[in-house]
N, C-alpha and C positions, 0 to 999 in steps of 0.2 A: 565717361560713362557710356556703356553700350546702349544703343538704341535699335530695337528690332522693328522691322516693318514686314507686312505681308507682301511678298515679292514673287512674281512669276518666275518659273524655272529659267526661261530664256533671259530674263532681265538679271537674274542672279549671276549667270555666266557673264553677261555684259558688264556688270559691276566689277566682277573679278578681273576682267581684262582691263577696264579703265584704271582700277587701282594699281595693278601690277605694272602696266605700261607707264603710269604716272610716277611710280616709285623707282623704276629701273629702266633707264634709257636703252639697255641692251635687249629688252623685250620687244618683240614686234609680231604682228599678225600677217600671215601670208596665205593666199588660197583663192579659189574661184568664188566670185560673187561676195567678197567680204563686206560689201556695203549694200547688199541686196536682201531685203526681207524674204524674197522668193527663195533665195539660197539658204540663208542662215538665220531666218527669223529676226528677232530683235537682239540676237546675241552680240552683234557688232554695231549696234546703234550708237551713232555719234563719234565713233572712234576715228574715222577718216577726217572729220571736221576738226577734231581736237589734236590728232597726232600727225596728220598729213600723209601723203602717198608714199613717203620713204619708210614709214613704219606700219602702214596699213596697205599692203601690197595686193592689189587685184591682179590676178594672173591669167594667162591663156589656159586653155584646157589641155594640160600636160602634167598629169599627176606625178609621173616619174621625175621629171625635171624640177617641179615645184618642191617635192619632198627632198630630192637630192640637194637642192640649193639650201633648204632649211637645215638639213643634217650638216652640210659643210659650214654653214654659218655658226651652228652650235659648236662644232669642233674648234672654230676660230674664236670662240668666246662669247657669242651672242646667245640669247634665249628665245628662239623662235617658237611660235605657235602656228602650226600649219594645219589648216582646216580642209577637210574633205566633206563637202555638203551631202554627198551620197557615198557612204563608206564602201559600197560595192567597188567603186573605182580606186580605192586604196590599193586594190590588187595590182594595178599598174605600177605601184610604187614599192613592191615587195623587195626589190634589190636594195634601195637605200635604207629601208626600214630594217630588214632582217639581216642582210649581208653586212651592212655598214653600221648603222646606229646601234643595233642590239649587241654587236660583237666588239665594238671599238674599245670600250673600257677594258674588257678582258684581254684583248690582243695587245694592248699597250701596257699591260701590267698595272693598271690603275693610275697611270701617269697622265692620262687624258680622258676627259669625259665628254658626253654628248647631251647637254641639257636642252632637249627638244621635246615639245609636246605635239603629238600626232593625234589630231582631234577628228574623229569620225562620227558622222550623224547617221542614224538609222532612220529610214523613211518608210517604216512598215505601214501597211494599210493604205486606204485611199487609192486603190487600184494601181499601185506602183509596179506590180508584177515582179517577175523573177530576177531581173537584172538591176532593180532599183530599190530593193527593200530587204537586203540580206543582213542578218545580225552575225558578224564574223568574229566576235570576241574570243571564242574558243580557239580559232586559228592563230590569233596573235598571242594568246595566253600560252600556247604550246611552245613558244620560242624563248629560250633562255636569254636573259638580258633585257627583256621588255617587261615593264609593269603595265597592268591593264586595270583601269578604274571605270566603274559604271554607276554613277549616282542615280538615285531615285527621287530625291527631293531638291528643292531650290537651295536649302541650307547646305546640303552635301555638294551640290553642283558648284557653288561658289568656293567652298572650302577645298574641294578636291582639285579644282582648276588652279587655285593658288598654290596648293601643295605640289601639283604637277609642274608648274612653271618654276618653282624653286628647286625641284629635284635635280641633282647633278647628272642624271642619266635619263634615257628616253622613257616617256610615259605615254601610253596609248589611252586617250581620254575618249570614251564612247558614250554618247547620249542618244536618246530616243525622241524623235520629234513629237511623239504622242504625249510627252511630258511637258512640252514647252509652256502650256497654259496652267499647269499645276501651281498652286500658290502655297507658300509656307513662310514661317517667321525667319527672317534673315537679318543678322547683325550688320550694321553699317560699316564697322571697322574691318580691316584685313585680318583674316583668321585662316587657319588650316584645318582640314579634316585629314587625319593621319592615313596615309596610304598603307594598305595591308591590314586595316582594322575594320571589321564589321560591327554591327550594332544590333542589339536586341530591341526591336520595336515594341514588342509586347511579351512579357514573361508568361509562361504557361507550363503545365505539367503533363498534359495528355499526349502531345505530339509536337515535334519540331518541324516547322515549315521554313525552308531556306529559299530565298528569292533574291532577285537582283533587277535593277533598272525598272522598266515599266511594270513588270510582273510583281515586283515588291510593292508597288503602289496598288495594284489590283489585290494582292494578297492581304493588304491591310484592311480592305473592305470585308474580305471573307472572315478574317479573324474576329472582327467586331460583331459580325452577324452571328457567328458561332457561339459567342459568349452568351447570347440570349437563349441558346439551346443547351446551356451548361456543358459546352465543349471548350476546353481550356488549351488553346494552341499557343505555342511560343513561336513568334515570328522573328527570324533573323534576316536583316537586309545586309547582304554581303558588302556592298559599296565597292570593294576591290575584288577583282577576279583573279589577279595574279600580283602579289602572292596572296593566297587564300588565308583567311583567319582560321586556321585549322583548330586551334584550341577552343575557340568560341563554338564552332560546330560540334566538336566532340563532347564538350561539357554539356551542351544542350541535349544531345542525343542520349548521353549516359543518364540524364535526368528523366527524359520522357520515354525512351525506348522505341520511338517511332519516328519516321522521317519521310517527309514529302519535299521534293525539290521542284521549284518553278523557275524555268529558264526559257528566255525568248529565243534561244538558238535551236538548231536541229538536235535530234535525239542521239544519233550514233556518234560516238567519240566527242560528245559535247561537254559543256560545263557540268551538267547534271550527272553525266556518267562519271566524271572525275570525282565529284563529291560522293556519289554512291560508292565508288571503289575505295575512297579514303575511309569512309565509315566502316565498310566491310573489312578492310585490312586492320583497323585499329579499334573497332568497337563492336564487332559482330556479335559478341556474346550478350550484349545488352538489348539487342533488337527483339521486339515482341511481335513484329509483323514484317512482311517484305517491304522494301523501300519502293516508293512510287515516284515516277518522274512525270512532270507536266512540261512538255516541250512542243516545238514545232514538229510536225510529221516529217519523215525523210523524203520530202519532195519539194520542188521549187514552188515559190509563191505564185498563186493564180492571179490573173488580171481581173477576174470577175468579182464584184462586190459581194455577190451571194456566196461564192466559194470562199472568199476571205473570211466570212463569218464562221466557216467550219475549220479553216486553216489556222487562224491565230488563236492561241490559248487565251482564255478569259477568266474572270473571277469565278464563274460557274464551273469551269473545268478544274480549278484549284479546289473549290469546295467539294466537288464529287470525289477527287483524289483523297482528300482528307477523310471524308466519311468512309471511303473504301478501306483505307488503312486502319481506321478505328473499328471496322467491322459493323458499321451502321448502314441502314438502308437509306 
């Protein structure tokens, strides 16, 4: 019998790791600060004590070699989870991620796979500045051979981490540290959230609002507020950035005729631009108003807390975009 508990996002990831490492001895965690709350919050709580240093490997600061070792272990039959506590520094590991892991299955004609989870944590806000707070999901989604997931709830964080570990090929798992204290009902047992499938968080008829990760969480607040104003918004939480749930998006837009996209990445060539292009290509005739994107501006993150308030999109920014597309003051 399933038992649900209110669990924090970070503890939901922790439970997924405990359960998968307990069930499969080929699964291990590797990365910087894997036993440090300062690095990874509560996501790795108790893993070192339970599984030991051979399966919970705290590494030197060398993202390229850490990730290369994980990719090599995956090719050899292991199921590594390699964590990058600040995903900005995943850029040092572009060679093993893009040249090796993403291409291996294709180059070997499907005879060899790379079951590695590349887990990046976004550290937006808190005066993290330009080199420590970048959301790079669109960069990795651009690469054939990589799947990219971005959960917004504890339920999805656990289910997507389990699905990513079980996947036979590389999955980039991206979470946002701002979600770590969000609570949700999470089953105790092992379960998967299917990669490539979004979810309608709330059905509606007036406008489609597509969001992901922390902005999906913010968007849920907006949708509930607008109900009281007789504005009926359909909220889609993408959950997976690559592959996109194209049918879910198109079905919703064909119903509502209006689209707002909330994405925590930059505007130019970003996820929001991809979704807007998709809808224009395949459902342009149903649009009743121009598409609106709520994104980061095309500039690096500031270090000032005051400037951060203007830089990062909020629930209020999403609300204003929805009202604009609906033609309301």
